[in-house]
Residue, then its C-alpha position, 0 to 999 in steps of 0.5 A: m500499499t502506497l503513501t498516496t493510497v493511505l492519504l487519500a483513503p479518508v477522502v474516498a471513504a468520505m465521498t462514498a459515505a456522502g453519496g450513499a447517505a445523501g441519496e436524493q439530496v443535492s450533490i455538493p462537492i466534498w471540498l465545498e462542504m469542508l470549506a463551510v466547516v472550516v470557515a464556521s470553525v474559524s469563527g468559533v476559535l476566534t470567538a474563543r480567543e476573544h473570551k480568553l478560553d483554553f484550547i478545549g474551549a476553542i475546540g468546543l466552540a469550533v465544533a459548535c459553530g461548524l457542525g452545531g447547525g447540522i446537529i440541531r437539524d438532525v436531532i429535530l428531524q430524527k430521520g436519516a443519518v447524523y451528518i457529524l457521524d456520517q461524514p468521516l472528515a467533518l469532525p476531524m476537519s473542524v478539530a484540525t481547524a481549531a488547533i491551527a487557528f488557536v496556535f496561529p491566529v494571525i493566519f485568520e485574523k488578518p483577512d477579516r473581509l475574506i473571512a466575513i465573505l466566506d462566513i456568509f457563504a457558509v450560511g447560504l450553503y448550510a441553508a440550502v443543505g438543511a432545507d434539501k435534507a428535509m425535502v428528501y423526507e417530503l416534509s412541508p415547505m415551512v418545515c424545510v425552510m425552518m431546517g435550513f434556517f437551523t442548519a445555517v445559524g444553529g452553530g452560532m446560536l449554540r456558540d452564544v449559549f455556551l458563552g452565556q450570551t443572548p444569541g446574536i440572531f436574536q439581537r438587533g443588527n445587520f441581516y443575518a438570520i433573515t438572510a438564512i430564511a430568505g436563502a432557504t425559502s428561495y431554495v425550496a421555492l425553486v425546487e418545489n414550485f419551479h422544479a429547478a435543478n438542485i445545484f442551480a437552486l443552491v447557487v441562487c440560495v447562496i447568491i441571495t444570502m450573500a446579496l442580502r447580507w451585503i445590502s444590509l451592511h452597505y446601507n446599514i439596515l438593522t433589524p427593528t427592536e420593536v413595532n409600535l402600531d400606536r405611532v402609526a395609528r395616532p396620526i390617523r386618529q388625529f386626522g379623524n378627529k379633525a374631520v369630525e370637528a369639521v363636520s360637526k362645526p356649524v356651517h357659516r352661511v352668507p347673510s341675506e340683504r335683509a339681514l344686513d339691513e337689520r344689522r346696519e339699523r341696529v348698529q346705527a341705533d347703538i351709535k345714536q344712543r351712545r351719542r345721546k348718552e355722551r351729550k347728557q354726560q357733557v351737559a351734566q358736567k357743565r352744570r356741575a362746573f357752573w354751580e361749583k363756580h357760583r356757589 
């Protein structure tokens, strides 16, 4: 047995196992699967270093990020093989990535933009694979989308739970969980409704996932923390109140010519009465002044 045969034996066994286990599932190249595992595992190791965890903690977070989503999906489905047990290269690849990233973090810390791109790429890939596995067992479209969502973001959710934090997918931020839902939905819709090829649907799923993430980051679109419909209803209520007041307000009618004449006569009569009163007051003042002078 040559050295090449020994080195390639795990890869050949992995491809055979993947082909037998997948059955009708979408056929994803083994290197693409391992790339997604590596990228997700790297994010777990870097998080472990930020929280000053030891080597075991780094491996635990790497495995949680790289394979946790698939574990959640398979536990919920309870159908078919468990990916972490059925794929011989998955767990060793995640552990090896954790060891390398823990000992040589500078390799992964410098290309931040590349890691961010590969991370969202892995989310799109996992979303399609998770949805596809549920579709194999003829589950409802909503369940398929949910399985794609758990596969895509389940690893990050487990990582945050292990660290005692509120999962990032539940906090306000740029689109992440929404991208996974959109990607899984597009995959299920293309395969179920339009009978598209699985590989084509997978490519569309990844493109939609990455595009939504880029748009959210580029325009700084954040998920809302609350929706207060009272703010929307308040202007409507104010407008309605003003409309009611306008309707209930007595209508101002233009007076007729007769009403104008009567009003004019009353005004003139008031003026004459005031003048008479003023004259009487003036006469009275003159009389008082005369008697005071000749007293």
